[in-house]
C-alpha positions as CSV (number, residue, x, y, z in Angstrom):
1,X,110.8,113.5,100.9
2,X,109.9,110.2,102.4
3,X,111.2,107.0,100.7
4,X,111.2,103.4,101.9
5,X,114.1,101.0,102.2
6,X,113.1,99.4,98.9
7,X,113.9,102.5,96.8
8,X,116.6,101.8,94.3
9,X,119.8,103.9,93.9
10,X,118.4,105.2,90.6
11,X,115.1,106.3,92.2
12,X,116.9,107.8,95.1
13,X,119.3,109.8,92.9
14,X,116.4,111.1,90.9
15,X,114.1,112.0,93.8
16,X,116.7,113.4,96.2
17,X,118.4,115.6,93.6
18,X,115.0,116.8,92.2
19,X,113.9,117.7,95.7
20,X,117.3,119.3,96.5
21,X,117.6,117.5,99.8
22,X,120.2,118.8,102.2
23,X,119.4,116.3,105.0
24,X,118.3,112.8,104.6
25,X,117.0,110.4,107.3
26,X,117.9,106.8,106.6
27,X,116.6,103.9,108.6
28,X,119.5,101.5,108.3
29,X,123.2,101.3,107.5
30,X,122.3,99.8,104.1
31,X,120.4,102.9,103.2
32,X,123.3,105.1,104.4
33,X,125.6,103.1,102.1
34,X,123.2,103.3,99.2
35,X,122.8,107.1,99.5
36,X,126.5,107.6,100.0
37,X,127.1,105.7,96.7
38,X,125.0,108.3,94.8
39,X,126.2,111.4,96.6
40,X,127.7,112.8,93.3
41,X,124.1,112.9,91.9
42,X,122.8,114.9,95.0
43,X,125.0,118.0,95.2
44,X,122.9,119.6,97.9
45,X,123.1,116.6,100.3
46,X,125.2,117.5,103.4
47,X,123.9,115.3,106.3
48,X,122.5,111.8,106.7
49,X,120.7,110.8,109.9
50,X,120.1,107.1,110.7
51,X,117.7,105.5,113.2
52,X,120.0,102.5,113.7
53,X,123.5,102.6,115.1
54,X,125.5,102.9,111.8
55,X,127.9,100.1,110.9
56,X,131.6,100.8,110.4
57,X,131.0,100.4,106.6
58,X,128.2,102.9,106.7
59,X,130.4,105.4,108.6
60,X,133.3,105.0,106.1
61,X,130.9,105.2,103.2
62,X,129.4,108.5,104.4
63,X,132.8,109.9,105.3
64,X,134.3,109.0,101.9
65,X,131.3,110.7,100.2
66,X,131.8,113.9,102.3
67,X,128.5,113.5,104.1
68,X,128.0,114.2,107.8
69,X,126.5,111.1,109.5
70,X,124.5,111.4,112.7
71,X,122.5,108.9,114.7
72,X,118.9,109.9,115.5
73,X,119.7,109.8,119.2
74,X,122.4,112.4,118.6
75,X,119.9,114.6,116.8
76,X,117.5,114.3,119.7
77,X,120.2,115.3,122.2
78,X,121.2,118.3,120.0
79,X,117.6,119.3,119.9
80,X,117.2,119.2,123.6
81,X,120.3,121.3,124.1
82,X,119.1,123.8,121.5
83,X,115.7,124.1,123.1
84,X,117.3,124.7,126.5
85,X,119.7,127.3,125.1
86,X,116.9,128.9,122.9
87,X,113.7,128.8,124.8
88,X,110.6,129.3,122.6
89,X,112.7,129.5,119.4
90,X,111.0,126.4,117.9
91,X,107.6,127.6,118.7
92,X,108.4,131.0,117.2
93,X,109.6,129.4,114.0
94,X,106.5,127.2,113.8
95,X,104.3,130.3,114.2
96,X,105.9,131.9,111.2
97,X,104.5,129.0,109.0
98,X,101.4,129.4,106.9
99,X,99.0,126.6,106.1
100,X,99.8,126.9,102.3
101,X,103.6,126.6,102.9
102,X,105.4,123.6,101.3
103,X,105.8,120.9,104.0
104,X,106.6,117.7,102.2
105,X,107.2,116.3,98.7
106,X,106.1,112.7,98.3
107,X,107.0,110.7,95.2
108,X,104.9,107.9,93.9
109,X,106.4,104.4,93.8
110,X,107.3,104.6,90.2
111,X,106.0,101.2,89.3
112,X,104.6,102.5,86.0
113,X,107.6,104.6,85.2
114,X,109.5,107.6,86.6
115,X,108.3,108.4,90.2
116,X,106.0,111.4,90.2
117,X,106.2,114.3,92.6
118,X,103.2,115.1,94.9
119,X,103.6,118.3,96.8
120,X,101.9,118.7,100.2
121,X,101.3,121.8,102.1
122,X,101.1,122.0,105.9
123,X,97.3,122.1,105.6
124,X,97.1,119.0,103.5
125,X,99.3,117.1,105.9
126,X,97.5,118.3,109.0
127,X,93.9,118.3,107.8
128,X,93.0,115.2,109.8
129,X,94.8,116.3,113.0
130,X,92.5,116.6,116.0
131,X,93.6,119.1,118.7
132,X,92.2,120.1,122.0
133,X,92.4,119.1,125.7
134,X,91.2,115.6,125.1
135,X,94.2,115.0,122.8
136,X,96.8,116.4,125.2
137,X,99.1,114.2,127.3
138,X,98.9,111.2,124.9
139,X,101.6,108.9,123.7
140,X,101.8,108.2,120.0
141,X,103.8,105.5,118.3
142,X,105.1,105.0,114.8
143,X,103.4,101.7,114.0
144,X,103.8,102.7,110.4
145,X,107.0,103.8,108.8
146,X,107.5,107.6,109.2
147,X,108.4,107.6,105.5
148,X,104.8,106.9,104.5
149,X,101.7,109.0,104.8
150,X,100.3,107.2,107.8
151,X,103.6,107.7,109.7
152,X,103.5,111.4,108.8
153,X,100.0,111.7,110.1
154,X,101.0,110.1,113.4
155,X,103.9,112.6,113.6
156,X,101.6,115.6,113.0
157,X,99.0,114.4,115.4
158,X,101.6,114.0,118.1
159,X,103.4,117.3,117.2
160,X,100.3,119.5,117.1
161,X,99.3,118.3,120.6
162,X,102.8,118.4,122.0
163,X,102.5,114.7,122.8
164,X,105.2,112.1,123.3
165,X,106.2,110.2,120.1
166,X,108.0,106.9,120.1
167,X,109.2,104.7,117.3
168,X,107.9,101.1,117.4
169,X,108.1,100.5,113.7
170,X,109.8,97.2,113.0
171,X,110.2,96.5,116.7
172,X,109.2,93.3,118.5
173,X,106.7,93.5,121.3
174,X,109.5,92.7,123.8
175,X,111.5,95.7,122.5
176,X,108.8,98.3,123.1
């Protein structure tokens, strides 16, 4: 359920509880704090993952709300370990999926009222993905926020072709 940093606590509480989110990825410590503040409205929430190194305040906020807080780099390391210990498991799980399976729930901005839910299947998210030998061995970058449709399309293009994916969103040229 992608949401940008500008989402209000009220919108987040509504959206994350309606979608019954168990894991939420937050870009910044400010988002971690905002989501921790509304944990009581999101009973299914167990884990927050943040791209940035969390501040002490964000760590305390998540802990006090009873939410496990992980940094994205920790998740990547755990994923590498899991793949080493469970060869082909990820691919086996992906193969179980069907094109009509629920993949993502996106909510409208809510500028004209309550945000509205838009459900996407795997096929609607991957319909513009191009696969084949000419698309292998590429490096893709999140130039768009991965919480928006364009970012999701970059993810799936990279994922479907087993390409490298890097996050350059909100980075200066010197940081890339």
